[in-house]
Structure formats: structure tokens, C-alpha cells
ZADREN-203491 format. One record per residue (C-alpha): x, y, z; residue number from 1; residue in one letter. Coordinates in nm, 3 decimals, always signed. Layout:
// ZADREN-203491
{pt {X; Y; Z}; NUM; 'A'};
...
END
This chain:
// ZADREN-203491
{pt {+10.230; +15.326; +10.873}; 1; 'M'};
{pt {+10.284; +15.037; +11.112}; 2; 'R'};
{pt {+10.570; +15.060; +11.360}; 3; 'E'};
{pt {+10.820; +14.803; +11.482}; 4; 'L'};
{pt {+10.981; +14.827; +11.823}; 5; 'E'};
{pt {+11.312; +14.678; +11.726}; 6; 'L'};
{pt {+11.442; +14.412; +11.970}; 7; 'P'};
{pt {+11.734; +14.535; +12.181}; 8; 'V'};
{pt {+12.051; +14.333; +12.250}; 9; 'F'};
{pt {+12.309; +14.440; +12.508}; 10; 'D'};
{pt {+12.653; +14.384; +12.355}; 11; 'V'};
{pt {+12.802; +14.341; +12.702}; 12; 'R'};
{pt {+12.631; +14.002; +12.719}; 13; 'A'};
{pt {+12.900; +13.873; +12.483}; 14; 'L'};
{pt {+13.151; +13.914; +12.766}; 15; 'D'};
{pt {+12.974; +13.656; +12.981}; 16; 'G'};
{pt {+13.062; +13.287; +13.019}; 17; 'P'};
{pt {+12.737; +13.156; +12.867}; 18; 'T'};
{pt {+12.809; +12.962; +12.546}; 19; 'P'};
{pt {+12.487; +13.083; +12.382}; 20; 'D'};
{pt {+12.547; +13.450; +12.467}; 21; 'A'};
{pt {+12.496; +13.542; +12.100}; 22; 'A'};
{pt {+12.143; +13.394; +12.097}; 23; 'R'};
{pt {+11.989; +13.733; +12.178}; 24; 'G'};
{pt {+12.178; +13.877; +11.883}; 25; 'L'};
{pt {+12.095; +13.597; +11.641}; 26; 'L'};
{pt {+11.722; +13.567; +11.710}; 27; 'D'};
{pt {+11.617; +13.918; +11.593}; 28; 'P'};
{pt {+11.857; +13.904; +11.300}; 29; 'L'};
{pt {+11.705; +13.575; +11.188}; 30; 'E'};
{pt {+11.352; +13.717; +11.220}; 31; 'R'};
{pt {+11.394; +14.074; +11.105}; 32; 'W'};
{pt {+11.747; +14.107; +10.968}; 33; 'G'};
{pt {+11.775; +14.397; +11.215}; 34; 'F'};
{pt {+11.850; +14.444; +11.584}; 35; 'V'};
{pt {+11.917; +14.743; +11.811}; 36; 'A'};
{pt {+12.238; +14.738; +12.014}; 37; 'L'};
{pt {+12.292; +14.892; +12.354}; 38; 'Q'};
{pt {+12.606; +14.865; +12.565}; 39; 'G'};
{pt {+12.799; +14.913; +12.241}; 40; 'H'};
{pt {+13.058; +15.149; +12.391}; 41; 'G'};
{pt {+13.029; +15.417; +12.121}; 42; 'L'};
{pt {+13.117; +15.757; +12.269}; 43; 'D'};
{pt {+12.828; +16.007; +12.217}; 44; 'P'};
{pt {+13.082; +16.291; +12.196}; 45; 'A'};
{pt {+13.263; +16.113; +11.912}; 46; 'L'};
{pt {+12.936; +16.074; +11.724}; 47; 'L'};
{pt {+12.848; +16.441; +11.778}; 48; 'A'};
{pt {+13.188; +16.548; +11.645}; 49; 'E'};
{pt {+13.142; +16.336; +11.333}; 50; 'A'};
{pt {+12.798; +16.481; +11.265}; 51; 'Y'};
{pt {+12.922; +16.836; +11.313}; 52; 'A'};
{pt {+13.212; +16.774; +11.075}; 53; 'A'};
{pt {+12.974; +16.617; +10.822}; 54; 'A'};
{pt {+12.745; +16.920; +10.827}; 55; 'A'};
{pt {+13.045; +17.148; +10.769}; 56; 'S'};
{pt {+13.171; +16.938; +10.479}; 57; 'F'};
{pt {+12.840; +16.921; +10.294}; 58; 'F'};
{pt {+12.778; +17.295; +10.345}; 59; 'A'};
{pt {+13.072; +17.368; +10.115}; 60; 'Q'};
{pt {+13.020; +17.474; +9.751}; 61; 'P'};
{pt {+12.942; +17.190; +9.514}; 62; 'T'};
{pt {+13.260; +17.253; +9.315}; 63; 'A'};
{pt {+13.472; +17.203; +9.627}; 64; 'V'};
{pt {+13.303; +16.873; +9.704}; 65; 'K'};
{pt {+13.316; +16.747; +9.347}; 66; 'R'};
{pt {+13.692; +16.792; +9.339}; 67; 'A'};
{pt {+13.695; +16.480; +9.559}; 68; 'W'};
{pt {+13.483; +16.260; +9.333}; 69; 'E'};
{pt {+13.660; +15.942; +9.226}; 70; 'R'};
{pt {+13.440; +15.750; +8.977}; 71; 'P'};
{pt {+13.743; +15.545; +8.879}; 72; 'E'};
{pt {+13.738; +15.394; +9.229}; 73; 'L'};
{pt {+13.377; +15.287; +9.192}; 74; 'G'};
{pt {+13.301; +15.579; +9.426}; 75; 'R'};
{pt {+13.413; +15.358; +9.712}; 76; 'Q'};
{pt {+13.623; +15.644; +9.847}; 77; 'R'};
{pt {+13.564; +16.017; +9.850}; 78; 'G'};
{pt {+13.258; +16.212; +9.741}; 79; 'Y'};
{pt {+12.950; +16.104; +9.547}; 80; 'T'};
{pt {+12.729; +16.388; +9.432}; 81; 'G'};
{pt {+12.356; +16.434; +9.466}; 82; 'F'};
{pt {+12.156; +16.237; +9.210}; 83; 'G'};
{pt {+12.423; +15.981; +9.122}; 84; 'V'};
{pt {+12.323; +15.668; +9.314}; 85; 'E'};
{pt {+12.016; +15.465; +9.221}; 86; 'H'};
{pt {+11.886; +15.176; +9.425}; 87; 'A'};
{pt {+11.870; +14.854; +9.226}; 88; 'R'};
{pt {+11.578; +14.843; +8.978}; 89; 'D'};
{pt {+11.479; +15.202; +9.058}; 90; 'Q'};
{pt {+11.417; +15.446; +8.773}; 91; 'G'};
{pt {+11.490; +15.760; +8.976}; 92; 'V'};
{pt {+11.793; +15.852; +9.184}; 93; 'H'};
{pt {+11.812; +15.871; +9.562}; 94; 'D'};
{pt {+11.792; +16.215; +9.722}; 95; 'L'};
{pt {+12.132; +16.216; +9.887}; 96; 'K'};
{pt {+12.502; +16.293; +9.859}; 97; 'E'};
{pt {+12.772; +16.116; +10.056}; 98; 'F'};
{pt {+13.137; +16.066; +10.138}; 99; 'W'};
{pt {+13.289; +15.720; +10.183}; 100; 'Q'};
{pt {+13.569; +15.661; +10.434}; 101; 'V'};
{pt {+13.774; +15.346; +10.386}; 102; 'G'};
{pt {+14.047; +15.154; +10.557}; 103; 'R'};
{pt {+14.393; +15.311; +10.572}; 104; 'T'};
{pt {+14.638; +15.050; +10.450}; 105; 'L'};
{pt {+14.909; +15.243; +10.265}; 106; 'G'};
{pt {+15.020; +15.225; +9.903}; 107; 'A'};
{pt {+15.256; +14.931; +9.965}; 108; 'E'};
{pt {+14.993; +14.703; +10.117}; 109; 'H'};
{pt {+14.934; +14.407; +9.881}; 110; 'P'};
{pt {+14.561; +14.478; +9.849}; 111; 'L'};
{pt {+14.630; +14.839; +9.748}; 112; 'V'};
{pt {+14.937; +14.770; +9.534}; 113; 'A'};
{pt {+14.745; +14.503; +9.341}; 114; 'S'};
{pt {+14.453; +14.736; +9.275}; 115; 'G'};
{pt {+14.204; +14.522; +9.468}; 116; 'L'};
{pt {+14.138; +14.798; +9.723}; 117; 'M'};
{pt {+14.183; +15.176; +9.709}; 118; 'P'};
{pt {+14.353; +15.356; +9.993}; 119; 'D'};
{pt {+14.158; +15.616; +10.187}; 120; 'D'};
{pt {+14.103; +15.981; +10.087}; 121; 'L'};
{pt {+14.091; +16.278; +10.325}; 122; 'V'};
{pt {+13.942; +16.610; +10.207}; 123; 'P'};
{pt {+14.141; +16.926; +10.265}; 124; 'A'};
{pt {+13.844; +17.107; +10.419}; 125; 'T'};
{pt {+13.704; +17.128; +10.677}; 126; 'P'};
{pt {+14.017; +17.036; +10.874}; 127; 'P'};
{pt {+13.828; +16.848; +11.147}; 128; 'D'};
{pt {+13.643; +16.621; +10.903}; 129; 'F'};
{pt {+13.920; +16.366; +10.847}; 130; 'G'};
{pt {+14.009; +16.309; +11.215}; 131; 'P'};
{pt {+13.646; +16.298; +11.328}; 132; 'A'};
{pt {+13.525; +16.042; +11.075}; 133; 'V'};
{pt {+13.845; +15.836; +11.107}; 134; 'R'};
{pt {+13.794; +15.803; +11.483}; 135; 'A'};
{pt {+13.433; +15.694; +11.429}; 136; 'L'};
{pt {+13.542; +15.448; +11.160}; 137; 'Y'};
{pt {+13.789; +15.283; +11.395}; 138; 'E'};
{pt {+13.533; +15.254; +11.676}; 139; 'A'};
{pt {+13.267; +15.098; +11.452}; 140; 'L'};
{pt {+13.523; +14.872; +11.283}; 141; 'D'};
{pt {+13.622; +14.728; +11.620}; 142; 'A'};
{pt {+13.258; +14.678; +11.718}; 143; 'L'};
{pt {+13.178; +14.508; +11.386}; 144; 'S'};
{pt {+13.463; +14.259; +11.424}; 145; 'Q'};
{pt {+13.350; +14.173; +11.776}; 146; 'R'};
{pt {+12.993; +14.113; +11.657}; 147; 'L'};
{pt {+13.101; +13.912; +11.353}; 148; 'L'};
{pt {+13.308; +13.682; +11.573}; 149; 'G'};
{pt {+13.012; +13.624; +11.804}; 150; 'A'};
{pt {+12.774; +13.562; +11.514}; 151; 'L'};
{pt {+13.015; +13.318; +11.351}; 152; 'A'};
{pt {+13.050; +13.119; +11.672}; 153; 'R'};
{pt {+12.673; +13.121; +11.725}; 154; 'G'};
{pt {+12.619; +12.995; +11.370}; 155; 'L'};
{pt {+12.889; +12.729; +11.388}; 156; 'G'};
{pt {+13.106; +12.907; +11.131}; 157; 'L'};
{pt {+13.483; +12.947; +11.140}; 158; 'D'};
{pt {+13.500; +13.262; +11.355}; 159; 'A'};
{pt {+13.879; +13.319; +11.330}; 160; 'P'};
{pt {+13.865; +13.286; +10.950}; 161; 'A'};
{pt {+13.579; +13.536; +10.922}; 162; 'L'};
{pt {+13.745; +13.786; +11.154}; 163; 'Q'};
{pt {+14.070; +13.751; +10.960}; 164; 'E'};
{pt {+13.880; +13.818; +10.636}; 165; 'A'};
{pt {+13.744; +14.148; +10.768}; 166; 'V'};
{pt {+14.056; +14.262; +10.954}; 167; 'R'};
{pt {+14.199; +14.420; +10.637}; 168; 'D'};
{pt {+13.861; +14.418; +10.466}; 169; 'G'};
{pt {+13.705; +14.677; +10.239}; 170; 'N'};
{pt {+13.479; +14.818; +10.513}; 171; 'S'};
{pt {+13.348; +15.170; +10.462}; 172; 'V'};
{pt {+13.187; +15.442; +10.670}; 173; 'L'};
{pt {+12.935; +15.628; +10.456}; 174; 'R'};
{pt {+12.879; +15.989; +10.566}; 175; 'V'};
{pt {+12.539; +16.076; +10.417}; 176; 'I'};
{pt {+12.361; +16.407; +10.371}; 177; 'H'};
{pt {+11.995; +16.399; +10.272}; 178; 'Y'};
{pt {+11.910; +16.762; +10.185}; 179; 'P'};
{pt {+11.564; +16.907; +10.241}; 180; 'P'};
{pt {+11.333; +16.781; +9.969}; 181; 'T'};
{pt {+11.236; +17.015; +9.686}; 182; 'R'};
{pt {+10.947; +17.053; +9.445}; 183; 'A'};
{pt {+11.193; +16.992; +9.161}; 184; 'S'};
{pt {+11.284; +16.642; +9.285}; 185; 'D'};
{pt {+11.177; +16.366; +9.041}; 186; 'P'};
{pt {+10.838; +16.211; +9.096}; 187; 'D'};
{pt {+10.870; +15.907; +9.319}; 188; 'G'};
{pt {+11.220; +15.990; +9.441}; 189; 'A'};
{pt {+11.292; +15.929; +9.808}; 190; 'V'};
{pt {+11.595; +15.980; +10.026}; 191; 'R'};
{pt {+11.698; +15.614; +9.993}; 192; 'A'};
{pt {+11.480; +15.386; +9.783}; 193; 'A'};
{pt {+11.408; +15.027; +9.882}; 194; 'A'};
{pt {+11.730; +14.825; +9.886}; 195; 'H'};
{pt {+11.931; +14.562; +10.070}; 196; 'E'};
{pt {+12.284; +14.622; +10.197}; 197; 'D'};
{pt {+12.568; +14.462; +10.002}; 198; 'I'};
{pt {+12.794; +14.365; +10.289}; 199; 'N'};
{pt {+12.824; +14.129; +10.586}; 200; 'L'};
{pt {+12.702; +14.359; +10.861}; 201; 'L'};
{pt {+12.590; +14.723; +10.887}; 202; 'T'};
{pt {+12.618; +14.936; +11.199}; 203; 'L'};
{pt {+12.406; +15.252; +11.207}; 204; 'L'};
{pt {+12.445; +15.498; +11.494}; 205; 'P'};
{pt {+12.145; +15.718; +11.569}; 206; 'A'};
{pt {+12.072; +15.943; +11.271}; 207; 'S'};
{pt {+11.979; +16.309; +11.308}; 208; 'T'};
{pt {+11.622; +16.258; +11.183}; 209; 'Q'};
{pt {+11.380; +15.963; +11.158}; 210; 'P'};
{pt {+11.279; +15.799; +10.831}; 211; 'G'};
{pt {+11.421; +15.445; +10.834}; 212; 'L'};
{pt {+11.172; +15.169; +10.752}; 213; 'Q'};
{pt {+11.205; +14.796; +10.686}; 214; 'L'};
{pt {+10.991; +14.565; +10.475}; 215; 'L'};
{pt {+10.834; +14.284; +10.677}; 216; 'D'};
{pt {+10.797; +13.938; +10.527}; 217; 'R'};
{pt {+10.424; +13.996; +10.485}; 218; 'D'};
{pt {+10.495; +14.293; +10.257}; 219; 'G'};
{pt {+10.425; +14.559; +10.521}; 220; 'T'};
{pt {+10.655; +14.859; +10.561}; 221; 'W'};
{pt {+10.738; +14.921; +10.926}; 222; 'R'};
{pt {+10.885; +15.237; +11.074}; 223; 'A'};
{pt {+11.158; +15.143; +11.319}; 224; 'L'};
{pt {+11.117; +15.254; +11.678}; 225; 'V'};
{pt {+11.423; +15.226; +11.903}; 226; 'T'};
{pt {+11.540; +15.356; +12.240}; 227; 'P'};
{pt {+11.772; +15.658; +12.224}; 228; 'P'};
{pt {+12.144; +15.613; +12.165}; 229; 'D'};
{pt {+12.131; +15.258; +12.032}; 230; 'V'};
{pt {+12.327; +15.141; +11.729}; 231; 'V'};
{pt {+12.108; +14.964; +11.472}; 232; 'I'};
{pt {+12.263; +14.652; +11.321}; 233; 'C'};
{pt {+12.149; +14.472; +11.008}; 234; 'D'};
{pt {+12.281; +14.194; +10.788}; 235; 'T'};
{pt {+12.355; +14.228; +10.417}; 236; 'G'};
{pt {+12.382; +14.028; +10.097}; 237; 'D'};
{pt {+12.717; +13.868; +10.181}; 238; 'L'};
{pt {+12.588; +13.745; +10.516}; 239; 'M'};
{pt {+12.276; +13.608; +10.350}; 240; 'Q'};
{pt {+12.492; +13.415; +10.102}; 241; 'V'};
{pt {+12.736; +13.300; +10.372}; 242; 'L'};
{pt {+12.457; +13.165; +10.596}; 243; 'T'};
{pt {+12.242; +13.014; +10.322}; 244; 'G'};
{pt {+11.967; +13.267; +10.396}; 245; 'G'};
{pt {+11.954; +13.207; +10.770}; 246; 'R'};
{pt {+12.049; +13.571; +10.831}; 247; 'L'};
{pt {+11.860; +13.767; +10.565}; 248; 'P'};
{pt {+11.941; +14.088; +10.382}; 249; 'A'};
{pt {+11.619; +14.271; +10.466}; 250; 'T'};
{pt {+11.482; +14.536; +10.230}; 251; 'T'};
{pt {+11.474; +14.882; +10.385}; 252; 'H'};
{pt {+11.443; +15.247; +10.283}; 253; 'R'};
{pt {+11.461; +15.605; +10.409}; 254; 'V'};
{pt {+11.142; +15.796; +10.335}; 255; 'V'};
{pt {+11.102; +16.166; +10.276}; 256; 'N'};
{pt {+11.012; +16.385; +10.574}; 257; 'P'};
{pt {+10.667; +16.535; +10.620}; 258; 'P'};
{pt {+10.645; +16.898; +10.514}; 259; 'G'};
{pt {+10.670; +17.039; +10.864}; 260; 'G'};
{pt {+10.994; +16.849; +10.931}; 261; 'A'};
{pt {+11.161; +16.912; +10.597}; 262; 'N'};
{pt {+11.519; +16.959; +10.714}; 263; 'V'};
{pt {+11.850; +16.797; +10.632}; 264; 'S'};
{pt {+11.908; +16.446; +10.760}; 265; 'R'};
{pt {+12.258; +16.312; +10.832}; 266; 'Y'};
{pt {+12.342; +15.945; +10.874}; 267; 'S'};
{pt {+12.662; +15.749; +10.941}; 268; 'L'};
{pt {+12.623; +15.381; +10.844}; 269; 'P'};
{pt {+12.929; +15.157; +10.868}; 270; 'F'};
{pt {+12.940; +14.866; +10.623}; 271; 'F'};
{pt {+13.159; +14.572; +10.727}; 272; 'A'};
{pt {+13.314; +14.403; +10.423}; 273; 'H'};
{pt {+13.572; +14.124; +10.394}; 274; 'P'};
{pt {+13.882; +14.145; +10.177}; 275; 'R'};
{pt {+13.788; +14.165; +9.808}; 276; 'P'};
{pt {+13.985; +13.847; +9.738}; 277; 'D'};
{pt {+13.811; +13.648; +10.013}; 278; 'W'};
{pt {+13.633; +13.350; +9.864}; 279; 'V'};
{pt {+13.295; +13.280; +10.021}; 280; 'L'};
{pt {+13.274; +12.912; +10.118}; 281; 'P'};
{pt {+12.967; +12.850; +9.904}; 282; 'V'};
{pt {+12.892; +12.649; +9.589}; 283; 'D'};
{pt {+12.992; +12.773; +9.342}; 284; 'P'};
{pt {+13.270; +12.975; +9.510}; 285; 'P'};
{pt {+13.265; +13.352; +9.456}; 286; 'V'};
{pt {+13.484; +13.634; +9.583}; 287; 'T'};
{pt {+13.350; +13.916; +9.797}; 288; 'A'};
{pt {+13.494; +14.164; +9.547}; 289; 'G'};
{pt {+13.301; +14.012; +9.258}; 290; 'A'};
{pt {+12.973; +14.030; +9.448}; 291; 'L'};
{pt {+13.039; +14.391; +9.548}; 292; 'L'};
{pt {+13.121; +14.491; +9.190}; 293; 'R'};
{pt {+12.798; +14.334; +9.064}; 294; 'R'};
{pt {+12.590; +14.537; +9.307}; 295; 'R'};
{pt {+12.779; +14.861; +9.236}; 296; 'L'};
{pt {+12.702; +14.815; +8.869}; 297; 'E'};
{pt {+12.336; +14.764; +8.953}; 298; 'E'};
{pt {+12.342; +15.087; +9.158}; 299; 'N'};
{pt {+12.497; +15.272; +8.861}; 300; 'R'};
{pt {+12.807; +15.392; +9.038}; 301; 'V'};
{pt {+13.034; +15.183; +8.813}; 302; 'L'};
END
């Protein structure tokens, strides 16, 4: 397996007076679709609290977790059980279960009242889960909006319009548990099969175990190597469409652990989405919600 030392960008550079401050962010995203972020301001204690709460939640009996499944919401909020999600064009399911945290808007907000977006769900147990993941959501949401503004300016896009589109957007924090692999798992199944993200921008704090790989343009899988405590950032389908392919949605996966390291893996990716009714300025025009629904159908969660 070939490795890739992912380029590192210091987010604090965006505070400087240089007009091309986002160049160091754009260059690796244009080449790889991925970049590692330092100086991101994410509190390590907050991340540790979220991981501890996640481990407590997923340790509960399956029946307790499944009481929070909401297939009618496209599984965009609440719990999704082990074996449900398939990557696009994959015949076997991913080896994971997860909880999706969404934006808290309230039942009277037009996006919720119209049915375009669900409101958030908070499980009853464990009691620290809701506050811990909500605090992490808010921190990553703020970081994503800052980065999207910088990217838009660097690309010559309408930065205020893009930031306004994501301010009440359908962004989600996915709290993922990859259990230890088992002999009974389907042949060929991996923790997360090869896929591209659906959204504008993904932010991935350091996971509890390695396993993330990206597919290089020459067809080579590369294991990502990063300094400790960075946040990995990658661009998704919506960004690829918005930029005419300049910022790609790079294929990536999470491989199974070697036998001697066969333990649970927890991961906390944040997916920045615009409002479902936001129309991408492309030809022909398409809404972000329509593109998301298409991909959810391909992943068999709708």
C-alpha cells in the first residue's frame, strides 16, 4: 500500500491580509480533493467528550438504538443500523452503524414546516450524548462556513451567497461506529466501501483508528498520513458540480483493520450542505436537495 503525506494548511493564514491566502487551501484540494488542516481551533477536550459519548451510545442494546431509526427522514437524522448503508454500485453493505446530527431550526422554521428539512433528534440515553455532539457540530459548522467563504473568494464565486446558502443548510455530523470485523461479515465487505461524499465540504477530525485511503488519479489507493490533531478536509459532489470539476469529489474508503488491530473504530465526519432549496448556478439548474436525494437512493437509505 502506497502512502500519501497529505499537504497541511494552517487555517490561521486566512486571517492575514494577503489576497491569495486561500491558495494553500485550494492547491491540495485541486490536486487531491483532500487537505489536512492545522490551526483549526477545534478543542481536543470537546473531541474527546464526543468520542466518549459515542462509545457509550453504541454500547447500548440494539433495540434501544433502533428505537431512534427514522427511515421516513431518509435516515438523515437519528440512528442507522449496521448493514443498512451501501456505497453506490456496491453489492455488499458497509460494516458500520451511525447516528446523524442535524441543524436545530425548530418546527416553525420554513424549511422544517415545509418538509424540506427535518429538525434534529436527541436520544434519551446516554444523557451526555446530545450536548457533546451538539457542541462539536456547532464548532465544525462554524469552521466549515469560514472555509467555504475563503474557497469561494479564491475561486471567484459569490462568497456571501454561498455562505448564506449553508447558514441554515442541511449540514450533518455523522457519528460512526465501525465494530470489530467478524468471520460472518459478507465476503468483500469493508468498513466504508469506495465512495465520494455528496456534499460541498467534509471536515473529519482525527478518528480513533487508521484506515482512511484515497484513490489517486492513476488508480492507486493511498493510505493517508497526517500529523496528529489535524482536521482532514475534502470536497464532495456538490462542490465538484459547483466548480465545474475544478475541486473534485475524490473517491475514498475505510479499509478493515489487520487482525492484530481488530478493534472498534469511531469517526466524526461533518458534511457541509446548503439549503435543500438552493439552486446550484449550473446549466441545467438543479437544487441541492434533488442531488442529495438521488445519492441517498443510490446508497439504499431511501
